[in-house]
C-alpha positions in Angstrom: 14.5 -20.3 14.1 16.8 -22.9 12.7 19.7 -24.4 14.6 22.6 -23.2 12.4 26.1 -23.5 13.8 28.9 -21.1 12.9 32.6 -21.2 13.4 34.0 -18.6 15.8 37.2 -16.6 16.0 37.2 -14.8 19.4 40.0 -12.2 19.7 40.0 -12.3 23.5 40.6 -16.1 23.5 43.4 -16.3 20.9 43.8 -16.3 17.2 41.6 -19.4 16.7 40.4 -21.4 19.8 38.8 -24.8 19.7 35.1 -24.5 20.2 34.3 -26.6 23.2 30.6 -26.1 23.3 27.8 -24.5 21.3 24.3 -23.4 22.3 21.6 -22.5 19.8 18.5 -20.4 20.5 16.3 -23.5 20.8 18.8 -25.2 23.1 19.0 -22.0 25.2 15.2 -22.1 25.5 15.4 -25.7 26.7 17.8 -24.6 29.4 15.7 -21.5 30.2 18.4 -19.1 29.1 17.6 -16.1 26.8 20.4 -14.9 24.4 20.0 -11.3 25.5 21.2 -12.3 29.0 24.2 -14.3 27.8 26.5 -11.3 27.9 25.9 -10.9 31.6 26.1 -14.7 32.1 29.5 -15.2 30.4 30.9 -12.2 32.3 29.9 -13.6 35.6 31.4 -17.1 35.0 34.4 -15.8 33.0 33.6 -17.7 29.8 34.8 -16.5 26.4 31.8 -16.6 24.0 30.5 -15.2 20.8 26.9 -15.0 19.5 27.0 -15.7 15.7 23.7 -15.7 14.0 21.4 -17.7 16.3 24.3 -19.6 17.9 26.2 -19.0 21.1 29.6 -20.6 20.9 31.8 -21.1 24.0 35.4 -20.9 22.9 37.3 -21.1 26.2 37.3 -20.2 29.8 39.8 -18.8 32.3 39.1 -21.7 34.6 38.1 -24.4 32.0 34.4 -24.4 32.6 32.0 -25.7 30.0 28.7 -24.0 29.3 26.8 -26.5 31.3 29.2 -26.1 34.3 29.0 -22.3 33.8 25.2 -22.4 34.1 25.5 -24.3 37.4 28.1 -21.7 38.5 25.8 -18.9 37.6 22.9 -20.5 39.5 25.1 -21.1 42.5 26.4 -17.5 42.4 22.8 -16.3 42.2 22.0 -18.0 45.5 25.2 -17.0 47.3 25.9 -13.5 46.1 22.5 -12.2 44.8 22.9 -11.0 41.2 21.3 -7.7 40.2 17.6 -7.8 41.0 16.7 -6.7 37.5 18.6 -9.6 35.9 17.1 -12.1 38.4 13.6 -10.8 37.6 14.2 -11.1 33.9 15.4 -14.7 34.2 12.2 -15.6 36.1 10.0 -13.9 33.5 11.9 -15.6 30.7 11.3 -19.0 32.4 7.6 -18.3 32.7 7.4 -17.0 29.1 9.1 -20.1 27.7 6.7 -22.3 29.5 3.7 -20.2 28.3 4.6 -19.7 24.6 4.7 -16.0 25.0 6.8 -14.2 22.3 9.5 -12.1 23.9 11.6 -9.2 22.6 14.2 -7.2 24.4 15.4 -3.6 24.0 18.2 -1.5 25.5 20.5 -4.4 26.0 17.8 -6.5 27.6 16.6 -3.9 30.1 13.1 -3.4 28.5 11.1 -6.5 27.9 8.2 -6.8 25.5 5.8 -9.8 25.5 3.1 -10.6 22.9 0.4 -12.8 24.3 -0.7 -15.7 22.1 -4.3 -15.9 21.1 -5.7 -19.3 22.2 -9.0 -20.5 20.7 -11.4 -22.6 22.9 -11.7 -25.4 23.9 -8.6 -25.1 26.2 -6.6 -28.2 26.9 -4.3 -28.8 29.9 -1.4 -27.6 27.8 -2.8 -24.2 27.2 -0.4 -21.4 28.2 -1.2 -19.5 31.4 -0.6 -16.1 29.8 -2.9 -15.8 26.8 -5.8 -14.0 25.1 -9.0 -15.9 24.7 -11.6 -14.7 22.1 -14.7 -16.0 24.0 -18.3 -15.6 22.7 -19.0 -13.2 25.5 -15.9 -11.2 24.7 -12.1 -11.4 25.0 -10.5 -12.5 28.2 -6.8 -11.7 28.6 -4.6 -13.2 31.3 -1.5 -11.1 31.4 -0.1 -11.6 34.9 0.3 -14.8 36.9 3.2 -14.7 39.3 4.2 -14.8 43.0 5.3 -11.2 43.1 2.8 -8.6 44.4 1.0 -5.8 42.5 0.8 -2.7 44.7 -0.2 -0.2 42.0 -2.8 -0.6 39.2 -4.1 2.0 36.9 -6.4 2.3 33.8 -5.0 4.4 30.9 -7.0 5.9 28.1 -5.0 6.1 24.9 -6.1 9.0 22.7 -4.7 9.1 19.1 -2.3 12.0 18.5 -1.4 12.4 22.2 1.8 11.8 24.1 2.0 10.5 27.6 4.9 10.1 29.9 8.2 11.9 29.2 9.6 10.9 32.6 11.5 8.2 34.5 11.4 6.6 37.9 14.4 6.0 40.3 12.5 3.3 42.2 9.4 2.2 40.4 9.4 -0.6 37.9 6.2 -0.6 35.8 4.5 -2.9 33.3 2.0 -1.8 30.6 -0.6 -4.1 29.0 -2.3 -2.8 25.9 -6.0 -3.8 25.7 -6.7 -2.0 22.5 -5.1 0.6 20.2 -1.6 1.2 18.7 1.3 3.2 20.2 5.0 3.8 20.0 6.9 3.5 23.2 10.2 5.5 23.2 12.7 4.4 25.9 16.1 5.8 26.8 18.7 4.3 29.1 19.8 7.2 31.4 23.2 5.5 31.9 24.2 4.5 28.3 22.0 7.2 26.6 20.9 4.5 24.2 17.4 5.1 22.8 14.9 2.7 21.1 11.3 2.7 19.9 9.0 -0.2 20.7 5.8 -0.7 18.7 2.9 -1.9 20.9 -0.6 -3.1 20.0 -3.4 -5.1 21.5 -2.1 -8.0 23.5 1.3 -6.6 24.0 2.9 -6.3 27.5 6.0 -4.3 28.2 8.2 -4.1 31.3 10.0 -0.8 31.9 12.5 -0.9 34.8 13.6 2.0 37.0 16.2 4.3 35.4 14.6 4.1 31.9 13.0 7.3 30.6 9.9 6.6 28.6 7.1 8.2 26.6 4.1 7.0 24.7 3.0 8.4 21.3 -0.5 7.2 20.6 -1.2 6.4 16.9 -4.6 4.7 17.4 -7.0 5.2 20.3 -7.5 2.5 22.8 -7.0 1.5 26.4 -4.2 0.0 28.5 -3.5 -1.1 32.1 -0.4 -0.1 34.0 0.8 -2.1 37.1 3.8 -2.2 39.4 5.1 -4.0 42.4 5.8 -0.6 44.0 3.2 1.8 45.4 2.6 5.1 43.6 4.9 7.9 44.7 4.6 11.3 43.0 8.1 12.1 44.3 9.5 9.3 42.1 8.3 10.9 38.8 11.2 12.8 37.3 10.6 14.8 34.1 12.7 13.8 31.1 12.0 14.7 27.5 12.0 11.7 25.3 9.4 12.7 22.6 
């Protein structure tokens, strides 16, 4: 993306406030901040901000903080008051993704996170990303998880074209799905906001589905996938919900 700036008129901050600081997408990446999380960020540090195009513009603050100071306040608050665990986890994933060149997309206001692993050709240098797909002579090797957090549940999923899987949600379990082969449509619905989106997934895609998000898979091309979670399997945490 290009670093285009835009003038901002923010109704909550006055008719026309002086822009005290701007942050573009590339600058956000440099500070390990993803634009989809900025709404929560500015709420927590009481900044007035608008996202125009690919630019976040800070137009004012109830206590005069700049964006840089706000980032420090946010980090401090995270340590003292523990922000929502889902937000904290997303921030950690985004930091790892930015370091590993993984392409990220968010859905349902940032709650559902899709990652597309880069294909890296050998030979591999020291700057090769940790999360990647490697087309080796003996067959592809995909590294799709490398983190401190534990995996307590792991399952292989066969994807059969024309079938539907899921149509449920979990109150506790957060789960990730990595597509080895095949094509599918993941339909997700936020139980709180009732918002619904469809996420296209193919080989090399990894998606994170947090608790409280109803989901179902419509398989369009047969293949295989792996599901994993930091929580152990609990049949009592499977709650039927028709999405497809």
